PASEZA-620791 format. One record per residue (C-alpha): residue number from 1; residue in three letters; x, y, z. Coordinates in steps of 0.5 Angstrom, whole numbers, plus 500, padded with zeros to 3 digits. Example, Ala and Ser with C-alpha at 12.3 -4.5 7.8 and 13.67 -1.06 7.14 Angstrom:
% PASEZA-620791
   num   residuo   east   north    up
     1       Ala    525     491   516
     2       Ser    527     498   514
This chain:
% PASEZA-620791
   num   residuo   east   north    up
     1       Unk    500     500   500
     2       Unk    506     505   502
     3       Unk    509     503   495
     4       Unk    503     505   491
     5       Unk    502     511   495
     6       Unk    509     513   493
     7       Unk    508     511   486
     8       Unk    502     515   485
     9       Unk    505     521   488
    10       Unk    511     520   483
    11       Unk    506     520   477
    12       Unk    502     526   480
    13       Unk    509     530   480
    14       Unk    511     528   473
    15       Unk    504     530   470
    16       Unk    504     537   474
    17       Unk    512     538   471
    18       Unk    509     536   464
    19       Unk    504     540   464
    20       Unk    508     546   466
    21       Unk    513     545   461
    22       Unk    508     544   456
    23       Unk    505     551   458
    24       Unk    512     554   458
    25       Unk    514     551   451
    26       Unk    507     554   448
    27       Unk    508     561   451
    28       Unk    515     561   449
    29       Unk    513     559   442
    30       Unk    508     564   441
    31       Unk    512     570   444
    32       Unk    518     568   439
    33       Unk    513     568   433
    34       Unk    510     575   435
    35       Unk    517     578   436
    36       Unk    519     575   429
    37       Unk    512     578   426
    38       Unk    514     585   429
    39       Unk    521     585   426
    40       Unk    519     583   419
    41       Unk    512     588   419
    42       Unk    511     595   420
    43       Unk    505     596   423
    44       Unk    500     602   422
    45       Unk    498     605   428
    46       Unk    494     612   427
    47       Unk    490     612   434
    48       Unk    496     610   439
    49       Unk    500     615   441
    50       Unk    508     615   443
    51       Unk    508     617   450
    52       Unk    515     619   452
    53       Unk    515     622   459
    54       Unk    518     629   460
    55       Unk    520     629   467
    56       Unk    522     637   466
    57       Unk    518     641   461
    58       Unk    522     648   460
    59       Unk    517     652   457
    60       Unk    510     653   460
    61       Unk    506     648   458
    62       Unk    498     646   458
    63       Unk    495     639   458
    64       Unk    491     638   451
    65       Unk    485     635   455
    66       Unk    484     639   461
    67       Unk    488     645   460
    68       Unk    491     645   466
    69       Unk    498     647   467
    70       Unk    504     641   466
    71       Unk    510     641   470
    72       Unk    512     634   468
    73       Unk    508     629   464
    74       Unk    507     625   457
    75       Unk    508     628   450
    76       Unk    507     625   444
    77       Unk    513     626   439
    78       Unk    509     625   433
    79       Unk    503     629   434
    80       Unk    505     634   439
    81       Unk    500     634   445
    82       Unk    502     634   452
    83       Unk    498     630   458
    84       Unk    497     629   465
    85       Unk    498     621   467
    86       Unk    490     621   468
    87       Unk    489     624   462
    88       Unk    492     619   457
    89       Unk    486     615   457
    90       Unk    481     620   455
    91       Unk    486     623   450
    92       Unk    486     616   446
    93       Unk    479     618   444
    94       Unk    479     625   443
    95       Unk    486     625   439
    96       Unk    488     621   433
    97       Unk    495     621   432
    98       Unk    499     623   425
    99       Unk    496     619   420
   100       Unk    501     614   417
   101       Unk    496     612   411
   102       Unk    490     615   408
   103       Unk    486     614   401
   104       Unk    485     622   400
   105       Unk    488     625   394
   106       Unk    489     632   397
   107       Unk    492     631   404
   108       Unk    488     636   409
   109       Unk    492     640   415
   110       Unk    492     636   421
   111       Unk    492     641   427
   112       Unk    494     641   434
   113       Unk    492     647   439
   114       Unk    496     650   444
   115       Unk    503     649   447
   116       Unk    507     653   441
   117       Unk    514     655   441
   118       Unk    516     661   444
   119       Unk    518     665   438
   120       Unk    512     662   434
   121       Unk    509     667   428
   122       Unk    503     666   425
   123       Unk    503     665   417
   124       Unk    498     669   415
   125       Unk    499     676   419
   126       Unk    506     675   421
   127       Unk    504     677   429
   128       Unk    506     673   435
   129       Unk    502     666   436
   130       Unk    501     662   443
   131       Unk    502     668   447
   132       Unk    496     668   451
   133       Unk    496     663   458
   134       Unk    491     658   455
   135       Unk    491     653   449
   136       Unk    490     658   443
   137       Unk    492     658   436
   138       Unk    494     652   432
   139       Unk    500     648   429
   140       Unk    499     643   423
   141       Unk    503     637   425
   142       Unk    505     636   417
   143       Unk    507     642   415
   144       Unk    509     645   422
   145       Unk    505     652   420
   146       Unk    502     656   425
   147       Unk    496     660   425
   148       Unk    492     664   430
   149       Unk    485     662   431
   150       Unk    482     668   427
   151       Unk    487     667   421
   152       Unk    485     660   420
   153       Unk    480     661   415
   154       Unk    485     665   411
   155       Unk    489     659   410
   156       Unk    488     653   404
   157       Unk    485     647   407
   158       Unk    490     643   403
   159       Unk    497     641   406
   160       Unk    503     641   402
   161       Unk    507     638   407
   162       Unk    511     645   408
   163       Unk    519     646   408
   164       Unk    521     638   408
   165       Unk    515     636   403
   166       Unk    521     633   398
   167       Unk    523     628   404
   168       Unk    516     626   407
   169       Unk    512     620   405
   170       Unk    505     622   404
   171       Unk    499     618   407
   172       Unk    496     617   401
   173       Unk    503     614   398
   174       Unk    503     608   403
   175       Unk    499     602   401
   176       Unk    497     597   407
   177       Unk    494     591   408
   178       Unk    491     587   414
   179       Unk    495     584   419
   180       Unk    495     577   422
   181       Unk    490     579   428
   182       Unk    492     572   431
   183       Unk    499     573   432
   184       Unk    498     581   435
   185       Unk    492     580   439
   186       Unk    488     586   436
   187       Unk    486     588   429
   188       Unk    491     592   425
   189       Unk    495     593   418
   190       Unk    502     593   416
   191       Unk    506     597   411
   192       Unk    506     593   404
   193       Unk    509     598   399
   194       Unk    510     605   397
   195       Unk    507     609   391
   196       Unk    510     614   387
   197       Unk    509     621   389
   198       Unk    507     627   385
   199       Unk    512     632   389
   200       Unk    517     635   385
   201       Unk    524     633   386
   202       Unk    521     627   391
   203       Unk    527     624   395
   204       Unk    523     620   401
   205       Unk    527     620   407
   206       Unk    528     614   412
   207       Unk    531     615   419
   208       Unk    534     609   422
   209       Unk    537     608   429
   210       Unk    538     603   434
   211       Unk    535     605   441
   212       Unk    539     600   445
   213       Unk    546     601   442
   214       Unk    551     606   445
   215       Unk    549     612   450
   216       Unk    547     617   446
   217       Unk    539     617   447
   218       Unk    538     615   440
   219       Unk    530     614   442
   220       Unk    530     621   444
   221       Unk    533     623   437
   222       Unk    528     618   433
   223       Unk    522     621   437
   224       Unk    524     628   435
   225       Unk    524     626   427
   226       Unk    517     623   428
   227       Unk    515     631   429
   228       Unk    517     633   422
   229       Unk    516     626   418
   230       Unk    511     621   417
   231       Unk    512     616   423
   232       Unk    513     610   419
   233       Unk    519     613   416
   234       Unk    523     613   423
   235       Unk    525     606   424
   236       Unk    528     603   430
   237       Unk    532     597   428
   238       Unk    532     594   435
   239       Unk    524     592   434
   240       Unk    524     591   426
   241       Unk    530     589   421
   242       Unk    533     593   416
   243       Unk    532     588   411
   244       Unk    524     589   411
   245       Unk    524     597   411
   246       Unk    529     597   405
   247       Unk    524     592   401
   248       Unk    520     599   400
   249       Unk    526     602   396
   250       Unk    525     596   391
   251       Unk    517     598   390
   252       Unk    520     604   387
   253       Unk    526     602   384
   254       Unk    527     609   380
   255       Unk    526     613   386
   256       Unk    532     616   390
   257       Unk    531     614   397
   258       Unk    535     618   402
   259       Unk    537     614   409
   260       Unk    539     617   415
   261       Unk    543     613   420
   262       Unk    543     615   427
   263       Unk    549     611   430
   264       Unk    556     610   429
   265       Unk    561     607   424
   266       Unk    559     600   425
   267       Unk    551     601   424
   268       Unk    553     605   418
   269       Unk    557     599   415
   270       Unk    551     594   417
   271       Unk    546     599   413
   272       Unk    550     599   407
   273       Unk    551     592   407
   274       Unk    544     591   408
   275       Unk    543     595   402
   276       Unk    548     592   397
   277       Unk    544     585   399
   278       Unk    537     587   398
   279       Unk    536     593   393
   280       Unk    537     591   386
   281       Unk    535     598   383
   282       Unk    537     605   385
   283       Unk    541     604   391
   284       Unk    539     609   397
   285       Unk    544     615   398
   286       Unk    546     614   406
   287       Unk    547     620   410
   288       Unk    550     620   418
   289       Unk    547     623   424
   290       Unk    554     621   428
   291       Unk    552     618   435
   292       Unk    558     613   436
   293       Unk    565     614   439
   294       Unk    569     615   433
   295       Unk    565     617   427
   296       Unk    570     617   422
   297       Unk    566     617   416
   298       Unk    561     622   418
   299       Unk    567     627   419
   300       Unk    569     626   412
   301       Unk    562     627   409
   302       Unk    562     633   413
   303       Unk    556     631   418
   304       Unk    560     633   424
   305       Unk    564     629   430
   306       Unk    558     627   434
   307       Unk    551     629   436
   308       Unk    547     627   442
   309       Unk    540     628   444
   310       Unk    540     635   444
   311       Unk    541     635   436
   312       Unk    537     640   432
   313       Unk    533     635   428
   314       Unk    530     641   423
   315       Unk    537     643   422
   316       Unk    539     636   420
   317       Unk    533     636   415
   318       Unk    535     642   412
   319       Unk    542     640   411
   320       Unk    539     634   407
   321       Unk    535     638   402
   322       Unk    542     641   400
   323       Unk    546     635   401
   324       Unk    551     632   395
   325       Unk    551     625   393
   326       Unk    558     622   392
   327       Unk    561     615   391
   328       Unk    565     611   397
   329       Unk    569     605   395
   330       Unk    566     599   399
   331       Unk    571     593   400
   332       Unk    570     585   401
   333       Unk    574     582   407
   334       Unk    574     575   406
   335       Unk    578     571   412
   336       Unk    580     564   411
   337       Unk    582     560   416
   338       Unk    585     552   417
   339       Unk    584     549   423
   340       Unk    584     542   426
   341       Unk    578     539   430
   342       Unk    579     532   433
   343       Unk    584     531   429
   344       Unk    580     533   422
   345       Unk    582     539   418
   346       Unk    577     544   417
   347       Unk    576     550   413
   348       Unk    572     556   416
   349       Unk    571     562   412
   350       Unk    568     569   414
   351       Unk    566     575   409
   352       Unk    565     582   411
   353       Unk    565     589   408
   354       Unk    569     595   409
   355       Unk    568     602   408
   356       Unk    573     605   413
   357       Unk    579     601   415
   358       Unk    581     594   417
   359       Unk    587     593   422
   360       Unk    590     588   425
   361       Unk    595     589   432
   362       Unk    595     593   437
   363       Unk    590     598   435
   364       Unk    585     593   434
   365       Unk    587     590   441
   366       Unk    585     596   444
   367       Unk    578     596   441
   368       Unk    577     589   443
   369       Unk    578     590   450
   370       Unk    574     596   450
   371       Unk    568     592   447
   372       Unk    569     586   452
   373       Unk    568     591   457
   374       Unk    562     594   455
   375       Unk    559     588   454
   376       Unk    559     586   461
   377       Unk    558     593   464
   378       Unk    554     597   459
   379       Unk    552     602   464
   380       Unk    559     605   465
   381       Unk    559     607   457
   382       Unk    554     611   457
   383       Unk    558     618   454
   384       Unk    562     619   448
   385       Unk    567     622   453
   386       Unk    568     617   458
   387       Unk    568     612   452
   388       Unk    575     615   450
   389       Unk    577     615   457
   390       Unk    577     608   456
   391       Unk    580     607   450
   392       Unk    586     611   453
   393       Unk    586     607   459
   394       Unk    587     600   454
   395       Unk    592     604   450
   396       Unk    596     606   456
   397       Unk    596     598   459
   398       Unk    598     596   452
   399       Unk    604     601   452
   400       Unk    607     596   457
   401       Unk    604     589   456
   402       Unk    606     590   448
   403       Unk    601     584   446
   404       Unk    602     585   439
   405       Unk    610     585   439
   406       Unk    614     583   433
   407       Unk    608     583   428
   408       Unk    612     584   422
   409       Unk    615     577   423
   410       Unk    608     573   424
   411       Unk    604     577   418
   412       Unk    606     576   411
   413       Unk    603     583   407
   414       Unk    602     582   400
   415       Unk    600     588   396
   416       Unk    597     587   389
   417       Unk    601     580   389
   418       Unk    607     583   391
   419       Unk    610     581   398
   420       Unk    612     587   402
   421       Unk    619     585   405
   422       Unk    624     588   410
   423       Unk    618     591   415
   424       Unk    621     595   421
   425       Unk    619     592   428
   426       Unk    611     593   428
   427       Unk    605     592   433
   428       Unk    600     594   428
   429       Unk    598     594   420
   430       Unk    592     598   418
   431       Unk    589     598   411
   432       Unk    585     605   410
   433       Unk    580     607   405
   434       Unk    578     614   408
   435       Unk    582     620   410
   436       Unk    580     619   418
   437       Unk    582     614   422
   438       Unk    582     613   430
   439       Unk    576     619   431
   440       Unk    579     624   427
   441       Unk    586     623   425
   442       Unk    588     625   418
   443       Unk    593     619   419
   444       Unk    596     619   412
   445       Unk    597     626   411
   446       Unk    599     630   404
   447       Unk    606     632   401
   448       Unk    610     632   395
   449       Unk    612     624   396
   450       Unk    605     622   399
   451       Unk    600     619   394
   452       Unk    593     623   394
   453       Unk    588     619   398
   454       Unk    581     619   396
   455       Unk    575     615   398
   456       Unk    573     613   391
   457       Unk    579     612   387
   458       Unk    579     604   388
   459       Unk    585     604   392
   460       Unk    587     603   400
   461       Unk    592     606   403
   462       Unk    597     601   408
   463       Unk    601     604   414
   464       Unk    604     601   420
   465       Unk    604     602   427
   466       Unk    610     602   431
   467       Unk    606     601   438
   468       Unk    600     604   442
   469       Unk    604     610   444
   470       Unk    605     611   437
   471       Unk    598     611   436
   472       Unk    597     617   442
   473       Unk    603     621   438
   474       Unk    599     620   431
   475       Unk    593     623   435
   476       Unk    596     629   437
   477       Unk    600     630   431
   478       Unk    607     629   434
   479       Unk    609     623   429
   480       Unk    607     620   422
   481       Unk    605     613   421
   482       Unk    610     608   417
   483       Unk    607     609   410
   484       Unk    607     602   406
   485       Unk    603     604   400
   486       Unk    597     604   396
   487       Unk    594     598   393
   488       Unk    588     595   389
   489       Unk    588     588   393
   490       Unk    591     587   400
   491       Unk    593     580   403
   492       Unk    595     579   410
   493       Unk    597     572   412
   494       Unk    597     571   420
   495       Unk    601     566   422
   496       Unk    598     566   429
   497       Unk    592     569   433
   498       Unk    591     576   433
   499       Unk    586     581   434
   500       Unk    583     585   428
   501       Unk    578     590   427
   502       Unk    573     592   421
   503       Unk    570     599   421
   504       Unk    570     599   429
   505       Unk    568     592   430
   506       Unk    573     588   433
   507       Unk    574     580   433
   508       Unk    580     575   434
   509       Unk    583     571   428
   510       Unk    588     566   426
   511       Unk    592     563   423
   512       Unk    588     565   417
   513       Unk    589     569   410
   514       Unk    585     576   410
   515       Unk    584     578   403
   516       Unk    581     585   401
   517       Unk    579     587   394
   518       Unk    574     592   391
   519       Unk    567     590   392
   520       Unk    563     596   389
   521       Unk    561     603   391
   522       Unk    556     606   395
   523       Unk    552     612   394
   524       Unk    553     617   400
   525       Unk    551     624   402
   526       Unk    556     629   403
   527       Unk    553     635   407
   528       Unk    555     642   403
   529       Unk    551     647   408
   530       Unk    558     648   411
   531       Unk    562     650   405
């Protein structure tokens, strides 16, 4: 009897565990399926506002529902209304957010009332707007025009999208279809394709950023762009893959899309590679809002050395209207390694693309140590200045340890099929495509006996680094690199394991063969407003 009771208990425990395990597996599969659906589809949502919380409101602000004063509260970054927490629920019934899609041939103004900038001026009478201590006067959330209550009748009802009309995707140019309600849980639509637009010189802009990367508050910047553009044009690639978004460019293969990448050099390289893999027609032209640490490519294209969440988005959009399309060489980096696993020889291959530079040795080691540390404690790397201090720390440590010593004896360098011999004592070799390196250092230089460096000549510049201390000297202009020459194809044979980096993304590799040759040219946007 006792044995049977114990057996019954064991069966009950086993049955309970099986039910719990099955439930967990089902929930996990449904969650994964839902996440995959969101990562491949851009949902249409004109009712649900985006509610970032503003802890401190700088200018006098009133709630758009109850009209009382706000010291802190919720602010829809797309349509611009402000609310108390208690007013969020009624606001969903009273206000529709900026329309992402629409069937109207003529787009009408979409107005929000009050909370205007302090320097607002009426588009009709040119007198100040929003000066009274109440919700007064209106702003169109598409064209950003501001009018008095009494002047609104003098303004045509049709909206032309204002100053940035060439960059905006109108709601009537967006085709959507019914989404899968079973996966999401509610009725919705998803973006299917973009239709041609009758706006002269139309070059629709897609803003791409990753709010989970870096410490520059990318999510705040993305929200600022939603104020001026259609919300579907602002993409957070932490929630949806760039491949899905770039498929929109294929629906208009003759239209020159613009893409603004909010991030560092690694993010730009990722987007450029995605464009090359998914866009067979006219490639989009790519501009940069630099939010990384080095931002070397952004410096060369005149977009600045670095921005933060306080960037003036409207100024950047104005620069895009006058930007010039230039060509940038893109290089394929093929790494082939021979290794033995359990006594069996096995060949592994890695394929990458390069825009800025590829390096092996001490500078890659510093970047590798930085990335490893940031992966462990990302909250300590939330500032561009602090990140540079970490780079300085790891560079100083390697100055004494010299982990890449005698690199010239363990690496065979070939340039256009010719083996480079009699190299001096080096700790690093860099293959450079653009004039900027190491967060703004014009390392190659210029002079009578120095070959001219260009970003579209099909040549890379190869130079050597003596030590980590030599890197510090070059950054302050006290030393020159060991210039080896220019080439159309470079091959590195690593005899032992070395740290490497490609456009700021570090890894360890070796023994292996690294083959670098010209792949294609990317269409980039150069800022001409500063010229």
